[in-house]
N, C-alpha and C positions, 0 to 999 in steps of 0.2 A: 399530436404528441411526439416528442423527440425521443428517439431510441438512444439508450446509453450503451456504450461499449463495455462489455464485461472483460475485466482483466485482473490478473493477480497482482498487478502493480498498483499499490494504493495511490501513488501520485497520479497515474493516468485516470483512475476512477474519480479522484477528487477534482481533477481538472475538467473532466467531462461534466461533472455536476455543476460546477461553478460557472464555466464558460466566460471567463474574464477576457476582455479584449486584449490582444497582444500588441505590444509596442514594437512596430517594425521599422518605423521611420526615425532616423537619427538626425540630430541637428547640433552643430557646435557653436558655442558662444565664446567670445573673447572679451576680456575686461582689461581696463588699464589698471595701474597700481592702486590708485585711490579707490576705485570701485571694488577691486579685489579685497582691499583691507576692510572696507565698510561691510562687505558681505561676510567676511571672516568674523568680524566683531559681532554682527547681528546673529550669525549662526551660533557663535559661542554663548552670547548673552541669553538667547532663547532656547539653547540646548537642542538645536535642530540636528537630527542624526542623519537624515536623508536629504541631501541638497538637491538631488534630481527631482524628488517629489516636491520639495519646496519651490523650485523654479517652475516646474510644470503647473502647480496650483496657482502661483502668482501670475504667470502668463495667461492662463485660461481665465482667471478671475478678471484681469484687466480687459481681455477681449470681450467677455460677456457683459461687463459694465459699459463698455463703449458701444456695443451692439444695442443694449437697452436704451442708451441715450440717443442713438441715431435712428431708432425705428421710426417708420413713417407715421405721421399723425393725420387723423381724419379732418380735424378743424384747426 
């Protein structure tokens, strides 16, 4: 069983209970004008408020789909 830190700070208590993974590794992307405009139109059309989350989910989804396609087969 995991011990929880007792603190008067509600943020610390909440964080210890949830234990979400922290994002420590940063990566920078560059787009050309056409790509940038398309992304802007897509974000506006679908009312995406958090572009970082959108990019993260799109990248991880593409990676997982490719990994599923490439997994070794027995026969």
